[in-house]
C-alpha positions as CSV (number, residue, x, y, z in Angstrom):
1,M,-60.3,-71.0,40.9
2,D,-57.9,-71.5,43.9
3,L,-59.3,-70.9,46.8
4,A,-56.3,-70.9,49.0
5,L,-55.2,-68.1,46.7
6,F,-58.4,-66.0,46.8
7,G,-58.7,-66.0,50.4
8,R,-55.0,-64.4,50.3
9,Y,-55.8,-62.0,48.2
10,F,-58.9,-61.0,50.5
11,L,-56.8,-61.0,53.3
12,D,-54.2,-58.5,51.5
13,F,-57.4,-56.4,50.5
14,A,-58.9,-56.2,53.8
15,L,-56.9,-53.3,55.0
16,L,-59.8,-51.4,53.6
17,Y,-61.8,-52.1,56.8
18,P,-59.4,-50.0,59.3
19,S,-59.4,-47.5,56.5
20,A,-62.7,-47.0,56.6
21,F,-63.1,-46.7,60.1
22,L,-60.4,-44.2,60.6
23,C,-62.4,-42.3,58.2
24,L,-65.7,-42.4,59.5
25,A,-64.4,-42.2,63.0
26,S,-63.3,-38.5,62.1
27,L,-66.5,-37.2,60.1
28,W,-68.6,-39.1,62.3
29,E,-70.1,-35.9,63.5
30,K,-70.4,-35.0,59.5
31,L,-71.9,-38.3,58.4
32,R,-75.7,-38.7,57.2
33,T,-77.5,-41.8,59.2
34,P,-74.1,-42.5,60.9
35,R,-74.8,-46.1,61.9
36,R,-76.6,-46.7,58.5
37,T,-73.4,-45.4,56.8
38,A,-71.5,-47.7,58.9
39,C,-73.6,-50.5,57.4
40,I,-73.2,-49.3,54.5
41,A,-69.2,-49.0,54.7
42,A,-69.2,-52.5,55.6
43,G,-71.1,-53.7,52.8
44,C,-69.3,-52.1,50.0
45,I,-66.1,-53.0,51.4
46,T,-67.0,-57.1,51.7
47,L,-67.8,-56.7,48.2
48,L,-64.8,-54.4,46.7
49,C,-63.2,-57.5,48.7
50,I,-64.7,-59.8,47.2
51,G,-64.8,-58.8,43.6
52,C,-60.8,-57.7,43.4
53,A,-59.8,-61.0,45.1
54,A,-61.6,-62.4,42.8
55,L,-60.2,-60.6,39.9
56,C,-56.4,-60.8,41.1
57,T,-57.0,-64.7,41.7
58,V,-58.4,-65.3,38.4
59,F,-55.6,-62.6,35.8
60,G,-53.1,-63.3,38.4
61,Q,-52.8,-59.9,39.2
62,N,-51.2,-57.6,41.7
63,S,-52.9,-56.7,44.1
64,N,-51.4,-52.8,43.7
65,S,-53.1,-52.7,40.3
66,L,-56.5,-52.2,41.3
67,L,-55.9,-49.7,43.9
68,P,-56.2,-46.6,42.1
69,A,-59.9,-47.5,41.5
70,I,-60.0,-49.0,44.6
71,V,-59.5,-45.2,45.7
72,L,-62.1,-43.7,43.7
73,V,-64.8,-45.7,44.4
74,S,-63.9,-45.0,48.3
75,F,-64.4,-41.7,48.0
76,W,-66.6,-41.3,46.4
77,L,-68.7,-43.3,48.3
78,L,-67.4,-41.4,51.3
79,R,-68.5,-38.0,49.8
80,W,-71.9,-39.7,49.6
81,R,-72.2,-40.3,53.1
82,V,-71.2,-36.9,54.2
83,T,-73.1,-33.6,55.0
84,P,-73.0,-30.3,52.3
85,E,-70.8,-28.7,54.9
86,V,-67.6,-30.8,54.4
87,T,-65.7,-29.4,51.7
88,V,-63.9,-32.1,49.1
89,S,-61.1,-30.8,50.8
90,Q,-61.4,-31.6,54.1
91,T,-62.7,-34.9,52.9
92,A,-59.6,-35.6,50.8
93,F,-57.3,-34.6,53.8
94,L,-58.9,-37.1,56.3
95,F,-58.8,-40.1,53.3
96,S,-55.4,-39.6,52.7
97,I,-54.3,-39.7,56.4
98,S,-56.2,-43.0,57.2
99,A,-54.5,-43.7,53.8
100,V,-51.0,-42.6,54.8
101,M,-51.3,-44.8,58.2
102,M,-52.1,-47.8,56.3
103,A,-49.5,-47.3,53.7
104,V,-47.4,-47.3,56.9
105,C,-48.8,-50.4,58.2
106,S,-48.3,-52.5,55.0
107,L,-44.2,-51.3,54.5
108,L,-43.7,-52.6,57.8
109,S,-45.5,-55.9,57.6
110,T,-43.7,-56.3,54.5
111,V,-40.2,-55.2,56.2
112,L,-40.7,-57.9,59.6
113,N,-41.8,-60.8,57.9
114,A,-39.6,-60.3,54.6
115,Q,-37.8,-63.3,55.5
116,A,-40.5,-65.5,55.0
117,E,-41.7,-63.4,52.1
118,V,-38.2,-64.2,50.5
119,S,-39.5,-68.0,49.2
120,N,-42.8,-66.6,47.8
121,P,-43.5,-67.3,44.4
122,Q,-47.5,-66.1,44.0
123,T,-47.8,-62.1,43.6
124,V,-49.7,-62.0,46.8
125,C,-47.9,-61.6,50.3
126,L,-47.9,-64.5,52.3
127,A,-51.8,-65.0,54.7
128,S,-48.7,-64.3,57.4
129,T,-47.9,-60.8,56.4
130,A,-51.8,-60.2,55.8
131,L,-52.5,-61.2,59.3
132,L,-49.4,-59.3,60.9
133,R,-50.5,-56.3,58.1
134,L,-54.0,-56.4,60.1
135,G,-53.0,-56.7,63.5
136,L,-50.2,-53.7,62.9
137,A,-53.7,-51.9,61.4
138,A,-55.8,-52.6,64.7
139,V,-53.0,-50.9,67.4
140,L,-52.6,-48.3,64.7
141,T,-56.7,-47.8,64.8
142,V,-56.8,-47.9,68.9
143,L,-53.9,-45.2,68.8
144,F,-55.7,-43.2,66.4
145,W,-58.9,-43.3,68.4
146,F,-58.1,-41.9,71.6
147,T,-55.4,-39.4,70.0
148,A,-56.4,-38.1,66.7
149,V,-59.8,-38.6,66.3
150,Q,-60.5,-35.7,68.4
151,W,-58.1,-33.8,66.8
152,S,-59.5,-34.4,63.4
153,R,-62.8,-32.8,64.4
154,W,-61.2,-30.0,66.6
155,L,-59.6,-28.6,62.9
156,L,-63.4,-29.7,61.1
157,R,-64.7,-27.2,63.3
158,E,-61.9,-24.9,63.8
159,Y,-61.0,-24.1,60.3
160,S,-63.3,-24.0,57.9
161,G,-61.7,-21.9,55.1
162,E,-61.4,-23.5,51.6
163,A,-57.9,-21.9,51.4
164,F,-56.6,-24.2,54.6
165,W,-57.5,-27.6,53.5
166,Q,-56.9,-27.4,49.8
167,S,-52.9,-26.7,50.9
168,A,-53.0,-29.0,53.7
169,W,-54.6,-32.3,51.7
170,P,-51.9,-32.5,48.9
171,L,-48.8,-33.4,51.0
172,P,-50.7,-37.1,52.9
173,A,-51.3,-37.7,49.6
174,L,-48.5,-37.5,48.1
175,Y,-46.3,-39.5,50.9
176,A,-49.4,-42.3,50.6
177,V,-48.2,-42.5,47.2
178,F,-44.6,-42.6,47.7
179,L,-45.0,-45.5,50.3
180,V,-47.2,-47.7,48.2
181,Y,-45.4,-47.3,45.1
182,C,-42.0,-45.7,45.2
183,M,-40.8,-48.0,48.5
184,P,-39.2,-51.1,47.6
185,Q,-41.9,-53.9,48.5
186,N,-39.9,-56.9,47.2
187,P,-38.5,-58.6,49.9
188,A,-35.3,-59.8,48.8
189,V,-34.8,-56.4,48.1
190,V,-35.5,-55.1,51.8
191,L,-33.6,-57.8,53.2
192,C,-30.2,-56.6,51.3
193,L,-31.0,-53.2,52.4
194,L,-31.4,-54.3,56.1
195,Y,-28.0,-56.6,56.1
196,T,-25.9,-54.1,54.6
197,S,-27.3,-51.9,57.0
198,D,-26.4,-53.9,59.5
199,A,-22.5,-54.6,57.7
200,A,-21.9,-50.9,57.8
201,D,-22.7,-50.6,62.1
202,E,-20.7,-53.9,62.4
203,E,-18.1,-52.9,60.5
204,D,-16.1,-56.3,59.4
205,S,-18.5,-58.1,57.6
206,G,-22.3,-58.8,56.9
207,D,-24.2,-61.4,55.4
208,L,-26.7,-60.4,52.6
209,G,-29.1,-63.3,53.2
210,G,-27.1,-66.2,52.0
211,C,-26.2,-64.2,48.7
212,R,-22.1,-63.2,49.7
213,N,-20.1,-61.9,52.7
214,I,-19.1,-58.5,52.7
215,K,-15.8,-58.5,54.8
216,K,-13.5,-55.3,55.0
217,K,-10.1,-56.0,54.7
218,K,-7.5,-54.9,57.0
219,T,-4.4,-54.5,55.0
220,K,-1.2,-54.3,57.2
221,R,2.2,-51.9,55.9
222,K,5.5,-53.3,56.7
223,R,7.2,-50.9,58.8
224,R,11.0,-49.8,57.3
225,P,13.8,-49.7,59.7
226,R,14.6,-45.9,60.2
227,K,18.1,-45.0,58.8
228,Q,20.0,-43.4,61.9
229,N,21.9,-40.6,60.9
230,K,25.5,-41.0,62.3
231,T,27.1,-37.4,64.1
232,R,30.8,-37.0,63.1
233,W,32.2,-37.9,66.2
234,Q,29.5,-41.3,66.3
235,S,31.3,-41.7,62.8
236,I,35.3,-41.5,63.9
237,Y,34.8,-43.7,66.9
238,S,32.9,-46.2,64.9
239,K,36.4,-46.4,62.7
240,T,38.8,-46.3,65.7
241,T,37.4,-49.1,67.0
242,R,37.2,-51.0,63.6
């Protein structure tokens, strides 16, 4: 087994750590023995990352192919550690919010490091892209801790009606699925989209990442001389002068 490739897959799956932190931070007051739950979550995520990275390394699979199974296992573990007063819809809403934030970090890292990813022949992203993704997730996690954690806990206390949560959780869940599976992940496609937008802004030309130049042709129209309409007296004068 290629250890370098295994390490890159492990870094790719390591985005589960900040995602778990976002879920547990919002539900900290509703967890069974919160510190023990945090230790269990860290151990389970480490085992998931090692197992999924080994499978992808041996069989050459894309990491997104294992994402549905990882989501189901993670959601089941979260439901196992929360108290019975937290409903499935409330758990799904907070779980989907963390998934959206991690999907945004993944998309941003692909866009920011697309130039280096073009020359990557493997199905897994480069280590630099994975580290950039983890850095963005860490910054987003800190911002979430100081802003959205208190808001999430307030929502859990104030809105206990199941109808509200049943109508609220599908929106972030669908948005997370859209970001992961519908947005372009191919770095060449991302580069072409970026350069064509720049070309549209500059109006004259744009470089498509070494593909070709798009130039706006400027055509000059030839002006025809205007015919001068001579009056009757001007025509008589011109005949007399001849």
